[in-house]
Phi, psi and omega in degrees: 000308179295322180297317179296323179298313180294324177296320179293320181298321182278352175286160181304319180293322178295320178297318179297317179297318179295320178296316178297317179297317179296316178295323178296316178295318179297316179297317179297316179295317180297319178296320178299315178296317179301313182293329178290338181269357181280145179287138181285160175289133182259155178294330175232129179283081186290127181269096177297320184302315181297313183294317179294319179290343172271010177071023173285123182284147180307317185289348176292315180271337182236061185291341180296340180297334178284337188254334186190208187290314184269132179286344184080152179243146185299139178274166177300320179298319180297312180296314185290333178305323178269313190291338177290344181260358184253123184299326182301335181301327182283337186250341184283126176296327179293325181276353176299328179296317178298316179298325178295318177300317179297312183300325182265356179064029180266145173282151177281123181269070179299148176250117180304140182269313183253111179233150175250155179298162182298335182275004177250128175260106180246137178225127179293326188307308180294332178291317177295318179297330180276001177087015177282124179276154180306317184291344177298326180255323187262358179084173181280101182289347180288347178243001179259121177291303179246137184299131175222157174287122181286344179207171176283119179270103179222179185299319180298319180296315179296314181298320178300318179293317179300318179295319179296317180293327181289328181060230182267002181281104184296322180296314179295320179299316179299316181294315184285341180252002177291136182304322182292347178293322183245340183238109173201000000 
C-alpha cells in the first residue's frame, strides 16, 4: 500500500498533485499571515490625521507609553474633554457615535492595532528614552485616516532597527541583540 503510494507520488500525475497540495498550503498560510496584519474594526473610526494635524501630541492620548509597555488607549473622558467644546461634535455623523457613548455612559472598547505575541516583552519607555519617535514604528499618522500597521512588525524588523541603532558600538549591539532583551 505504502509502496504504491510512493510510486504514484513519483509519477508525473503524483508530482502535479503534490505541487498543487503544496501551493494550496502555502496560499492558506500566506492568507493567514495577511489577515493577522490587517487593522481591526474600531468602535469609533478615529481620524488620526485630523488630530495630528491639529497638533495633538501622541502622548496626550497615549500617556502610558511614557510609563510602560502599553501606550494606553484614550478614554471616553479624554475624548469628551475636547469634543464637548467643539461645535462640529453636534453635527458630525461620525461624532454621533461618540455622543452615543457619552449618553449611555459606556466605555469605548478600542481594539489595539499593534500587538506583540505573549512571548515578547515590549516596553515603549526605553524606546522613547532612546529617541525613537512614534512615527518610526507606527508610521506618519498625519496622513493616515484610520490607524494601520505601516509594516509587518516581527522579530527581523525589530532586530534590524536594534542593529542600526547600535551602529559600531559592540557593547550596545550585544545588549540590543541579546534574546533576553525582548524575550524573558
